[in-house]
N, CA, C and O atoms as a Maestro MAE file, in Angstrom:
{
 s_m_m2io_version
 :::
 2.0.0
}

f_m_ct {
 s_m_title
 :::
 protein
 m_atom[316] {
  # First column is atom index #
  i_m_mmod_type
  r_m_x_coord
  r_m_y_coord
  r_m_z_coord
  i_m_residue_number
  s_m_chain_name
  s_m_pdb_residue_name
  s_m_pdb_atom_name
  i_m_atomic_number
  :::
  1 25 0.823 -1.206 -0.016 1 A "LYS " " N  " 7
  2 3 0.014 0.024 0.020 1 A "LYS " " CA " 6
  3 2 0.873 1.261 0.016 1 A "LYS " " C  " 6
  4 15 0.606 2.189 -0.747 1 A "LYS " " O  " 8
  5 25 1.872 1.303 0.825 2 A "LEU " " N  " 7
  6 3 2.745 2.525 0.908 2 A "LEU " " CA " 6
  7 2 3.511 2.738 -0.372 2 A "LEU " " C  " 6
  8 15 3.807 3.882 -0.715 2 A "LEU " " O  " 8
  9 25 3.844 1.687 -1.094 3 A "ASP " " N  " 7
  10 3 4.516 1.870 -2.381 3 A "ASP " " CA " 6
  11 2 3.552 2.461 -3.407 3 A "ASP " " C  " 6
  12 15 3.969 3.275 -4.231 3 A "ASP " " O  " 8
  13 25 2.329 2.091 -3.382 4 A "LYS " " N  " 7
  14 3 1.312 2.621 -4.302 4 A "LYS " " CA " 6
  15 2 0.979 4.109 -3.987 4 A "LYS " " C  " 6
  16 15 0.551 4.869 -4.855 4 A "LYS " " O  " 8
  17 25 1.188 4.466 -2.755 5 A "GLN " " N  " 7
  18 3 0.990 5.853 -2.346 5 A "GLN " " CA " 6
  19 2 2.224 6.733 -2.539 5 A "GLN " " C  " 6
  20 15 2.195 7.933 -2.265 5 A "GLN " " O  " 8
  21 25 3.297 6.124 -3.010 6 A "GLY " " N  " 7
  22 3 4.540 6.832 -3.311 6 A "GLY " " CA " 6
  23 2 5.463 7.109 -2.150 6 A "GLY " " C  " 6
  24 15 6.344 7.964 -2.243 6 A "GLY " " O  " 8
  25 25 5.269 6.383 -1.035 7 A "TYR " " N  " 7
  26 3 6.089 6.601 0.142 7 A "TYR " " CA " 6
  27 2 7.300 5.686 0.237 7 A "TYR " " C  " 6
  28 15 8.235 5.979 0.981 7 A "TYR " " O  " 8
  29 25 7.299 4.609 -0.487 8 A "LEU " " N  " 7
  30 3 8.460 3.734 -0.478 8 A "LEU " " CA " 6
  31 2 8.543 2.977 -1.822 8 A "LEU " " C  " 6
  32 15 7.579 2.859 -2.578 8 A "LEU " " O  " 8
  33 25 9.742 2.488 -2.052 9 A "THR " " N  " 7
  34 3 10.011 1.673 -3.217 9 A "THR " " CA " 6
  35 2 10.440 0.293 -2.753 9 A "THR " " C  " 6
  36 15 10.997 0.139 -1.666 9 A "THR " " O  " 8
  37 25 10.181 -0.699 -3.573 10 A "TYR " " N  " 7
  38 3 10.618 -2.045 -3.221 10 A "TYR " " CA " 6
  39 2 11.314 -2.643 -4.440 10 A "TYR " " C  " 6
  40 15 10.789 -2.617 -5.553 10 A "TYR " " O  " 8
  41 25 12.480 -3.171 -4.206 11 A "GLU " " N  " 7
  42 3 13.200 -3.851 -5.262 11 A "GLU " " CA " 6
  43 2 13.543 -5.258 -4.752 11 A "GLU " " C  " 6
  44 15 14.073 -5.443 -3.656 11 A "GLU " " O  " 8
  45 25 13.226 -6.204 -5.574 12 A "ARG " " N  " 7
  46 3 13.452 -7.605 -5.191 12 A "ARG " " CA " 6
  47 2 14.926 -7.790 -4.925 12 A "ARG " " C  " 6
  48 15 15.775 -7.301 -5.670 12 A "ARG " " O  " 8
  49 25 15.223 -8.511 -3.838 13 A "TYR " " N  " 7
  50 3 16.600 -8.780 -3.390 13 A "TYR " " CA " 6
  51 2 17.354 -7.573 -2.829 13 A "TYR " " C  " 6
  52 15 18.486 -7.707 -2.365 13 A "TYR " " O  " 8
  53 25 16.737 -6.416 -2.872 14 A "ARG " " N  " 7
  54 3 17.364 -5.236 -2.323 14 A "ARG " " CA " 6
  55 2 16.567 -4.663 -1.151 14 A "ARG " " C  " 6
  56 15 17.112 -3.956 -0.303 14 A "ARG " " O  " 8
  57 25 15.285 -4.974 -1.118 15 A "GLY " " N  " 7
  58 3 14.469 -4.570 -0.015 15 A "GLY " " CA " 6
  59 2 13.704 -3.253 -0.299 15 A "GLY " " C  " 6
  60 15 13.442 -2.889 -1.445 15 A "GLY " " O  " 8
  61 25 13.367 -2.575 0.790 16 A "MET " " N  " 7
  62 3 12.534 -1.398 0.660 16 A "MET " " CA " 6
  63 2 13.360 -0.171 1.033 16 A "MET " " C  " 6
  64 15 14.330 -0.239 1.787 16 A "MET " " O  " 8
  65 25 12.915 0.977 0.455 17 A "ALA " " N  " 7
  66 3 13.553 2.241 0.780 17 A "ALA " " CA " 6
  67 2 12.474 3.335 0.741 17 A "ALA " " C  " 6
  68 15 11.565 3.295 -0.088 17 A "ALA " " O  " 8
  69 25 12.591 4.311 1.654 18 A "LEU " " N  " 7
  70 3 11.659 5.426 1.619 18 A "LEU " " CA " 6
  71 2 11.958 6.337 0.446 18 A "LEU " " C  " 6
  72 15 13.118 6.577 0.109 18 A "LEU " " O  " 8
  73 25 10.910 6.840 -0.168 19 A "THR " " N  " 7
  74 3 11.079 7.874 -1.214 19 A "THR " " CA " 6
  75 2 11.239 9.190 -0.480 19 A "THR " " C  " 6
  76 15 11.149 9.226 0.747 19 A "THR " " O  " 8
  77 25 11.477 10.281 -1.213 20 A "GLU " " N  " 7
  78 3 11.508 11.555 -0.580 20 A "GLU " " CA " 6
  79 2 10.208 11.927 0.132 20 A "GLU " " C  " 6
  80 15 10.208 12.508 1.218 20 A "GLU " " O  " 8
  81 25 9.123 11.578 -0.508 21 A "ALA " " N  " 7
  82 3 7.801 11.815 0.127 21 A "ALA " " CA " 6
  83 2 7.681 11.005 1.404 21 A "ALA " " C  " 6
  84 15 7.159 11.490 2.408 21 A "ALA " " O  " 8
  85 25 8.161 9.775 1.368 22 A "GLY " " N  " 7
  86 3 8.163 8.939 2.585 22 A "GLY " " CA " 6
  87 2 9.054 9.524 3.677 22 A "GLY " " C  " 6
  88 15 8.700 9.509 4.856 22 A "GLY " " O  " 8
  89 25 10.162 10.016 3.288 23 A "LYS " " N  " 7
  90 3 11.124 10.636 4.268 23 A "LYS " " CA " 6
  91 2 10.487 11.885 4.905 23 A "LYS " " C  " 6
  92 15 10.653 12.129 6.101 23 A "LYS " " O  " 8
  93 25 9.762 12.667 4.100 24 A "ASN " " N  " 7
  94 3 9.099 13.846 4.622 24 A "ASN " " CA " 6
  95 2 8.046 13.486 5.641 24 A "ASN " " C  " 6
  96 15 7.941 14.118 6.692 24 A "ASN " " O  " 8
  97 25 7.265 12.468 5.329 25 A "VAL " " N  " 7
  98 3 6.210 12.041 6.271 25 A "VAL " " CA " 6
  99 2 6.833 11.541 7.567 25 A "VAL " " C  " 6
  100 15 6.359 11.853 8.660 25 A "VAL " " O  " 8
  101 25 7.933 10.738 7.427 26 A "ALA " " N  " 7
  102 3 8.635 10.208 8.625 26 A "ALA " " CA " 6
  103 2 9.223 11.345 9.474 26 A "ALA " " C  " 6
  104 15 9.183 11.308 10.703 26 A "ALA " " O  " 8
  105 25 9.762 12.340 8.791 27 A "ARG " " N  " 7
  106 3 10.337 13.495 9.517 27 A "ARG " " CA " 6
  107 2 9.248 14.227 10.291 27 A "ARG " " C  " 6
  108 15 9.435 14.581 11.455 27 A "ARG " " O  " 8
  109 25 8.116 14.451 9.640 28 A "LYS " " N  " 7
  110 3 6.983 15.140 10.323 28 A "LYS " " CA " 6
  111 2 6.469 14.377 11.485 28 A "LYS " " C  " 6
  112 15 6.099 14.954 12.507 28 A "LYS " " O  " 8
  113 25 6.438 13.017 11.339 29 A "MET " " N  " 7
  114 3 5.960 12.204 12.462 29 A "MET " " CA " 6
  115 2 6.960 12.273 13.640 29 A "MET " " C  " 6
  116 15 6.564 12.362 14.803 29 A "MET " " O  " 8
  117 25 8.233 12.229 13.314 30 A "LYS " " N  " 7
  118 3 9.263 12.317 14.415 30 A "LYS " " CA " 6
  119 2 9.230 13.667 15.073 30 A "LYS " " C  " 6
  120 15 9.357 13.754 16.295 30 A "LYS " " O  " 8
  121 25 9.061 14.753 14.290 31 A "ASP " " N  " 7
  122 3 8.973 16.083 14.865 31 A "ASP " " CA " 6
  123 2 7.722 16.237 15.760 31 A "ASP " " C  " 6
  124 15 7.775 16.821 16.842 31 A "ASP " " O  " 8
  125 25 6.594 15.687 15.261 32 A "ARG " " N  " 7
  126 3 5.365 15.766 16.029 32 A "ARG " " CA " 6
  127 2 5.512 15.034 17.378 32 A "ARG " " C  " 6
  128 15 5.062 15.531 18.410 32 A "ARG " " O  " 8
  129 25 6.137 13.869 17.357 33 A "HIS " " N  " 7
  130 3 6.341 13.095 18.539 33 A "HIS " " CA " 6
  131 2 7.231 13.872 19.537 33 A "HIS " " C  " 6
  132 15 6.905 14.010 20.716 33 A "HIS " " O  " 8
  133 25 8.360 14.367 19.014 34 A "GLN " " N  " 7
  134 3 9.327 15.087 19.848 34 A "GLN " " CA " 6
  135 2 8.679 16.385 20.419 34 A "GLN " " C  " 6
  136 15 8.967 16.777 21.550 34 A "GLN " " O  " 8
  137 25 7.854 17.001 19.666 35 A "THR " " N  " 7
  138 3 7.222 18.211 20.160 35 A "THR " " CA " 6
  139 2 6.334 17.886 21.374 35 A "THR " " C  " 6
  140 15 6.360 18.601 22.377 35 A "THR " " O  " 8
  141 25 5.562 16.817 21.273 36 A "LEU " " N  " 7
  142 3 4.674 16.462 22.380 36 A "LEU " " CA " 6
  143 2 5.468 16.016 23.566 36 A "LEU " " C  " 6
  144 15 5.118 16.370 24.691 36 A "LEU " " O  " 8
  145 25 6.543 15.240 23.376 37 A "VAL " " N  " 7
  146 3 7.339 14.786 24.482 37 A "VAL " " CA " 6
  147 2 7.993 15.980 25.170 37 A "VAL " " C  " 6
  148 15 8.036 16.037 26.398 37 A "VAL " " O  " 8
  149 25 8.492 16.915 24.408 38 A "SER " " N  " 7
  150 3 9.158 18.126 24.952 38 A "SER " " CA " 6
  151 2 8.175 18.937 25.769 38 A "SER " " C  " 6
  152 15 8.507 19.409 26.856 38 A "SER " " O  " 8
  153 25 6.953 19.105 25.248 39 A "LEU " " N  " 7
  154 3 5.965 19.921 26.009 39 A "LEU " " CA " 6
  155 2 5.590 19.186 27.321 39 A "LEU " " C  " 6
  156 15 5.520 19.810 28.379 39 A "LEU " " O  " 8
  157 25 5.361 17.908 27.248 40 A "LEU " " N  " 7
  158 3 4.958 17.200 28.482 40 A "LEU " " CA " 6
  159 2 6.080 17.214 29.505 40 A "LEU " " C  " 6
  160 15 5.822 17.407 30.693 40 A "LEU " " O  " 8
  161 25 7.302 17.017 29.082 41 A "VAL " " N  " 7
  162 3 8.431 17.071 29.998 41 A "VAL " " CA " 6
  163 2 8.574 18.476 30.582 41 A "VAL " " C  " 6
  164 15 8.876 18.642 31.764 41 A "VAL " " O  " 8
  165 25 8.358 19.454 29.760 42 A "LEU " " N  " 7
  166 3 8.467 20.856 30.165 42 A "LEU " " CA " 6
  167 2 7.457 21.201 31.291 42 A "LEU " " C  " 6
  168 15 7.757 22.001 32.177 42 A "LEU " " O  " 8
  169 25 6.287 20.598 31.238 43 A "ILE " " N  " 7
  170 3 5.272 20.855 32.273 43 A "ILE " " CA " 6
  171 2 5.392 19.882 33.455 43 A "ILE " " C  " 6
  172 15 4.525 19.890 34.329 43 A "ILE " " O  " 8
  173 25 6.434 19.047 33.512 44 A "GLY " " N  " 7
  174 3 6.682 18.280 34.635 44 A "GLY " " CA " 6
  175 2 6.348 16.756 34.554 44 A "GLY " " C  " 6
  176 15 6.445 16.032 35.545 44 A "GLY " " O  " 8
  177 25 5.963 16.316 33.369 45 A "VAL " " N  " 7
  178 3 5.653 14.875 33.239 45 A "VAL " " CA " 6
  179 2 6.974 14.159 33.123 45 A "VAL " " C  " 6
  180 15 7.847 14.593 32.371 45 A "VAL " " O  " 8
  181 25 7.146 13.044 33.870 46 A "PRO " " N  " 7
  182 3 8.380 12.272 33.706 46 A "PRO " " CA " 6
  183 2 8.534 11.806 32.272 46 A "PRO " " C  " 6
  184 15 7.541 11.536 31.596 46 A "PRO " " O  " 8
  185 25 9.764 11.710 31.803 47 A "GLU " " N  " 7
  186 3 10.066 11.507 30.374 47 A "GLU " " CA " 6
  187 2 9.458 10.149 29.945 47 A "GLU " " C  " 6
  188 15 8.875 10.091 28.863 47 A "GLU " " O  " 8
  189 25 9.559 9.082 30.713 48 A "ARG " " N  " 7
  190 3 9.036 7.805 30.352 48 A "ARG " " CA " 6
  191 2 7.501 7.894 30.079 48 A "ARG " " C  " 6
  192 15 6.994 7.345 29.101 48 A "ARG " " O  " 8
  193 25 6.828 8.574 30.943 49 A "ILE " " N  " 7
  194 3 5.380 8.765 30.797 49 A "ILE " " CA " 6
  195 2 5.088 9.682 29.625 49 A "ILE " " C  " 6
  196 15 4.146 9.447 28.868 49 A "ILE " " O  " 8
  197 25 5.891 10.728 29.472 50 A "ALA " " N  " 7
  198 3 5.698 11.649 28.343 50 A "ALA " " CA " 6
  199 2 5.822 10.968 27.002 50 A "ALA " " C  " 6
  200 15 5.080 11.288 26.074 50 A "ALA " " O  " 8
  201 25 6.748 10.031 26.884 51 A "VAL " " N  " 7
  202 3 6.904 9.293 25.642 51 A "VAL " " CA " 6
  203 2 5.660 8.427 25.409 51 A "VAL " " C  " 6
  204 15 5.147 8.396 24.290 51 A "VAL " " O  " 8
  205 25 5.174 7.742 26.407 52 A "GLU " " N  " 7
  206 3 4.003 6.882 26.315 52 A "GLU " " CA " 6
  207 2 2.790 7.723 25.913 52 A "GLU " " C  " 6
  208 15 2.037 7.351 25.013 52 A "GLU " " O  " 8
  209 25 2.611 8.859 26.591 53 A "ASP " " N  " 7
  210 3 1.438 9.687 26.314 53 A "ASP " " CA " 6
  211 2 1.527 10.284 24.892 53 A "ASP " " C  " 6
  212 15 0.534 10.327 24.166 53 A "ASP " " O  " 8
  213 25 2.709 10.732 24.519 54 A "ALA " " N  " 7
  214 3 2.851 11.281 23.169 54 A "ALA " " CA " 6
  215 2 2.458 10.282 22.093 54 A "ALA " " C  " 6
  216 15 1.853 10.639 21.082 54 A "ALA " " O  " 8
  217 25 2.809 9.036 22.327 55 A "GLU " " N  " 7
  218 3 2.504 7.993 21.359 55 A "GLU " " CA " 6
  219 2 0.989 7.792 21.266 55 A "GLU " " C  " 6
  220 15 0.494 7.357 20.226 55 A "GLU " " O  " 8
  221 25 0.263 8.094 22.308 56 A "LYS " " N  " 7
  222 3 -1.158 7.931 22.304 56 A "LYS " " CA " 6
  223 2 -1.873 9.049 21.609 56 A "LYS " " C  " 6
  224 15 -2.903 8.830 20.971 56 A "LYS " " O  " 8
  225 25 -1.330 10.283 21.723 57 A "ILE " " N  " 7
  226 3 -2.091 11.427 21.207 57 A "ILE " " CA " 6
  227 2 -1.534 12.079 19.928 57 A "ILE " " C  " 6
  228 15 -2.191 12.929 19.327 57 A "ILE " " O  " 8
  229 25 -0.338 11.682 19.522 58 A "GLU " " N  " 7
  230 3 0.322 12.347 18.420 58 A "GLU " " CA " 6
  231 2 -0.429 12.257 17.094 58 A "GLU " " C  " 6
  232 15 -0.378 13.187 16.289 58 A "GLU " " O  " 8
  233 25 -1.107 11.173 16.868 59 A "HIS " " N  " 7
  234 3 -1.731 10.961 15.549 59 A "HIS " " CA " 6
  235 2 -3.028 11.719 15.410 59 A "HIS " " C  " 6
  236 15 -3.518 11.848 14.288 59 A "HIS " " O  " 8
  237 25 -3.608 12.223 16.461 60 A "GLY " " N  " 7
  238 3 -4.891 12.883 16.367 60 A "GLY " " CA " 6
  239 2 -4.772 14.383 16.263 60 A "GLY " " C  " 6
  240 15 -5.799 15.054 16.164 60 A "GLY " " O  " 8
  241 25 -3.612 14.938 16.279 61 A "LEU " " N  " 7
  242 3 -3.443 16.375 16.225 61 A "LEU " " CA " 6
  243 2 -3.278 16.906 14.824 61 A "LEU " " C  " 6
  244 15 -2.601 16.288 14.003 61 A "LEU " " O  " 8
  245 25 -3.885 18.042 14.535 62 A "HIS " " N  " 7
  246 3 -3.757 18.723 13.268 62 A "HIS " " CA " 6
  247 2 -2.340 19.326 13.202 62 A "HIS " " C  " 6
  248 15 -1.767 19.709 14.222 62 A "HIS " " O  " 8
  249 25 -1.795 19.400 11.984 63 A "GLU " " N  " 7
  250 3 -0.450 19.923 11.824 63 A "GLU " " CA " 6
  251 2 -0.315 21.398 12.363 63 A "GLU " " C  " 6
  252 15 0.716 21.788 12.910 63 A "GLU " " O  " 8
  253 25 -1.370 22.153 12.180 64 A "GLN " " N  " 7
  254 3 -1.347 23.538 12.671 64 A "GLN " " CA " 6
  255 2 -1.245 23.551 14.252 64 A "GLN " " C  " 6
  256 15 -0.544 24.379 14.834 64 A "GLN " " O  " 8
  257 25 -1.945 22.635 14.875 65 A "THR " " N  " 7
  258 3 -1.855 22.531 16.342 65 A "THR " " CA " 6
  259 2 -0.424 22.222 16.771 65 A "THR " " C  " 6
  260 15 0.079 22.781 17.746 65 A "THR " " O  " 8
  261 25 0.228 21.318 16.025 66 A "VAL " " N  " 7
  262 3 1.595 20.950 16.374 66 A "VAL " " CA " 6
  263 2 2.486 22.140 16.219 66 A "VAL " " C  " 6
  264 15 3.361 22.346 17.059 66 A "VAL " " O  " 8
  265 25 2.317 22.932 15.201 67 A "ARG " " N  " 7
  266 3 3.143 24.132 14.990 67 A "ARG " " CA " 6
  267 2 2.940 25.130 16.157 67 A "ARG " " C  " 6
  268 15 3.901 25.738 16.627 67 A "ARG " " O  " 8
  269 25 1.686 25.289 16.614 68 A "LYS " " N  " 7
  270 3 1.441 26.172 17.731 68 A "LYS " " CA " 6
  271 2 2.067 25.659 18.984 68 A "LYS " " C  " 6
  272 15 2.570 26.432 19.799 68 A "LYS " " O  " 8
  273 25 2.043 24.373 19.149 69 A "LEU " " N  " 7
  274 3 2.720 23.810 20.350 69 A "LEU " " CA " 6
  275 2 4.181 24.034 20.320 69 A "LEU " " C  " 6
  276 15 4.781 24.313 21.358 69 A "LEU " " O  " 8
  277 25 4.809 23.921 19.134 70 A "GLN " " N  " 7
  278 3 6.231 24.191 18.952 70 A "GLN " " CA " 6
  279 2 6.530 25.637 19.338 70 A "GLN " " C  " 6
  280 15 7.522 25.911 20.013 70 A "GLN " " O  " 8
  281 25 5.682 26.548 18.914 71 A "GLU " " N  " 7
  282 3 5.880 27.966 19.217 71 A "GLU " " CA " 6
  283 2 5.779 28.186 20.733 71 A "GLU " " C  " 6
  284 15 6.564 28.933 21.318 71 A "GLU " " O  " 8
  285 25 4.826 27.540 21.336 72 A "LEU " " N  " 7
  286 3 4.642 27.650 22.827 72 A "LEU " " CA " 6
  287 2 5.850 27.117 23.541 72 A "LEU " " C  " 6
  288 15 6.303 27.723 24.512 72 A "LEU " " O  " 8
  289 25 6.389 26.008 23.098 73 A "ILE " " N  " 7
  290 3 7.587 25.453 23.743 73 A "ILE " " CA " 6
  291 2 8.751 26.454 23.658 73 A "ILE " " C  " 6
  292 15 9.454 26.686 24.642 73 A "ILE " " O  " 8
  293 25 8.945 27.046 22.463 74 A "GLU " " N  " 7
  294 3 10.022 27.998 22.353 74 A "GLU " " CA " 6
  295 2 9.848 29.191 23.265 74 A "GLU " " C  " 6
  296 15 10.819 29.663 23.857 74 A "GLU " " O  " 8
  297 25 8.604 29.699 23.393 75 A "GLN " " N  " 7
  298 3 8.331 30.791 24.310 75 A "GLN " " CA " 6
  299 2 8.610 30.449 25.730 75 A "GLN " " C  " 6
  300 15 9.203 31.238 26.465 75 A "GLN " " O  " 8
  301 25 8.173 29.238 26.142 76 A "LEU " " N  " 7
  302 3 8.351 28.802 27.504 76 A "LEU " " CA " 6
  303 2 9.824 28.615 27.814 76 A "LEU " " C  " 6
  304 15 10.259 28.880 28.935 76 A "LEU " " O  " 8
  305 25 10.582 28.171 26.859 77 A "LYS " " N  " 7
  306 3 12.056 27.977 27.062 77 A "LYS " " CA " 6
  307 2 12.791 29.269 27.208 77 A "LYS " " C  " 6
  308 15 13.786 29.364 27.926 77 A "LYS " " O  " 8
  309 25 12.277 30.298 26.496 78 A "LYS " " N  " 7
  310 3 12.921 31.620 26.580 78 A "LYS " " CA " 6
  311 2 12.639 32.236 27.967 78 A "LYS " " C  " 6
  312 15 13.406 33.046 28.487 78 A "LYS " " O  " 8
  313 25 11.500 31.808 28.534 79 A "GLY " " N  " 7
  314 3 11.091 32.149 29.861 79 A "GLY " " CA " 6
  315 2 10.816 33.447 30.325 79 A "GLY " " C  " 6
  316 15 10.470 33.625 31.493 79 A "GLY " " O  " 8
  :::
 }
 m_bond[315] {
  # First column is bond index #
  i_m_from
  i_m_to
  i_m_order
  :::
  1 1 2 1
  2 2 3 1
  3 3 4 2
  4 3 5 1
  5 5 6 1
  6 6 7 1
  7 7 8 2
  8 7 9 1
  9 9 10 1
  10 10 11 1
  11 11 12 2
  12 11 13 1
  13 13 14 1
  14 14 15 1
  15 15 16 2
  16 15 17 1
  17 17 18 1
  18 18 19 1
  19 19 20 2
  20 19 21 1
  21 21 22 1
  22 22 23 1
  23 23 24 2
  24 23 25 1
  25 25 26 1
  26 26 27 1
  27 27 28 2
  28 27 29 1
  29 29 30 1
  30 30 31 1
  31 31 32 2
  32 31 33 1
  33 33 34 1
  34 34 35 1
  35 35 36 2
  36 35 37 1
  37 37 38 1
  38 38 39 1
  39 39 40 2
  40 39 41 1
  41 41 42 1
  42 42 43 1
  43 43 44 2
  44 43 45 1
  45 45 46 1
  46 46 47 1
  47 47 48 2
  48 47 49 1
  49 49 50 1
  50 50 51 1
  51 51 52 2
  52 51 53 1
  53 53 54 1
  54 54 55 1
  55 55 56 2
  56 55 57 1
  57 57 58 1
  58 58 59 1
  59 59 60 2
  60 59 61 1
  61 61 62 1
  62 62 63 1
  63 63 64 2
  64 63 65 1
  65 65 66 1
  66 66 67 1
  67 67 68 2
  68 67 69 1
  69 69 70 1
  70 70 71 1
  71 71 72 2
  72 71 73 1
  73 73 74 1
  74 74 75 1
  75 75 76 2
  76 75 77 1
  77 77 78 1
  78 78 79 1
  79 79 80 2
  80 79 81 1
  81 81 82 1
  82 82 83 1
  83 83 84 2
  84 83 85 1
  85 85 86 1
  86 86 87 1
  87 87 88 2
  88 87 89 1
  89 89 90 1
  90 90 91 1
  91 91 92 2
  92 91 93 1
  93 93 94 1
  94 94 95 1
  95 95 96 2
  96 95 97 1
  97 97 98 1
  98 98 99 1
  99 99 100 2
  100 99 101 1
  101 101 102 1
  102 102 103 1
  103 103 104 2
  104 103 105 1
  105 105 106 1
  106 106 107 1
  107 107 108 2
  108 107 109 1
  109 109 110 1
  110 110 111 1
  111 111 112 2
  112 111 113 1
  113 113 114 1
  114 114 115 1
  115 115 116 2
  116 115 117 1
  117 117 118 1
  118 118 119 1
  119 119 120 2
  120 119 121 1
  121 121 122 1
  122 122 123 1
  123 123 124 2
  124 123 125 1
  125 125 126 1
  126 126 127 1
  127 127 128 2
  128 127 129 1
  129 129 130 1
  130 130 131 1
  131 131 132 2
  132 131 133 1
  133 133 134 1
  134 134 135 1
  135 135 136 2
  136 135 137 1
  137 137 138 1
  138 138 139 1
  139 139 140 2
  140 139 141 1
  141 141 142 1
  142 142 143 1
  143 143 144 2
  144 143 145 1
  145 145 146 1
  146 146 147 1
  147 147 148 2
  148 147 149 1
  149 149 150 1
  150 150 151 1
  151 151 152 2
  152 151 153 1
  153 153 154 1
  154 154 155 1
  155 155 156 2
  156 155 157 1
  157 157 158 1
  158 158 159 1
  159 159 160 2
  160 159 161 1
  161 161 162 1
  162 162 163 1
  163 163 164 2
  164 163 165 1
  165 165 166 1
  166 166 167 1
  167 167 168 2
  168 167 169 1
  169 169 170 1
  170 170 171 1
  171 171 172 2
  172 171 173 1
  173 173 174 1
  174 174 175 1
  175 175 176 2
  176 175 177 1
  177 177 178 1
  178 178 179 1
  179 179 180 2
  180 179 181 1
  181 181 182 1
  182 182 183 1
  183 183 184 2
  184 183 185 1
  185 185 186 1
  186 186 187 1
  187 187 188 2
  188 187 189 1
  189 189 190 1
  190 190 191 1
  191 191 192 2
  192 191 193 1
  193 193 194 1
  194 194 195 1
  195 195 196 2
  196 195 197 1
  197 197 198 1
  198 198 199 1
  199 199 200 2
  200 199 201 1
  201 201 202 1
  202 202 203 1
  203 203 204 2
  204 203 205 1
  205 205 206 1
  206 206 207 1
  207 207 208 2
  208 207 209 1
  209 209 210 1
  210 210 211 1
  211 211 212 2
  212 211 213 1
  213 213 214 1
  214 214 215 1
  215 215 216 2
  216 215 217 1
  217 217 218 1
  218 218 219 1
  219 219 220 2
  220 219 221 1
  221 221 222 1
  222 222 223 1
  223 223 224 2
  224 223 225 1
  225 225 226 1
  226 226 227 1
  227 227 228 2
  228 227 229 1
  229 229 230 1
  230 230 231 1
  231 231 232 2
  232 231 233 1
  233 233 234 1
  234 234 235 1
  235 235 236 2
  236 235 237 1
  237 237 238 1
  238 238 239 1
  239 239 240 2
  240 239 241 1
  241 241 242 1
  242 242 243 1
  243 243 244 2
  244 243 245 1
  245 245 246 1
  246 246 247 1
  247 247 248 2
  248 247 249 1
  249 249 250 1
  250 250 251 1
  251 251 252 2
  252 251 253 1
  253 253 254 1
  254 254 255 1
  255 255 256 2
  256 255 257 1
  257 257 258 1
  258 258 259 1
  259 259 260 2
  260 259 261 1
  261 261 262 1
  262 262 263 1
  263 263 264 2
  264 263 265 1
  265 265 266 1
  266 266 267 1
  267 267 268 2
  268 267 269 1
  269 269 270 1
  270 270 271 1
  271 271 272 2
  272 271 273 1
  273 273 274 1
  274 274 275 1
  275 275 276 2
  276 275 277 1
  277 277 278 1
  278 278 279 1
  279 279 280 2
  280 279 281 1
  281 281 282 1
  282 282 283 1
  283 283 284 2
  284 283 285 1
  285 285 286 1
  286 286 287 1
  287 287 288 2
  288 287 289 1
  289 289 290 1
  290 290 291 1
  291 291 292 2
  292 291 293 1
  293 293 294 1
  294 294 295 1
  295 295 296 2
  296 295 297 1
  297 297 298 1
  298 298 299 1
  299 299 300 2
  300 299 301 1
  301 301 302 1
  302 302 303 1
  303 303 304 2
  304 303 305 1
  305 305 306 1
  306 306 307 1
  307 307 308 2
  308 307 309 1
  309 309 310 1
  310 310 311 1
  311 311 312 2
  312 311 313 1
  313 313 314 1
  314 314 315 1
  315 315 316 2
  :::
 }
}
């Protein structure tokens, strides 16, 4: 399915590789996860729990919400 959507390529005997589109999606997912973990840790949630919670909520957030959370984190860090 992912190859038909243009996110990865598959070559027999060579395996799979992400396309540029696939790499972009993976990067966004990683950034989204890290943003949530950072925010939760910043407000005092232990890191182990923050990671677990981020994994539960990261897929339901709109991209614009994630950007606003990133801005909030930067403001809070500046203090």
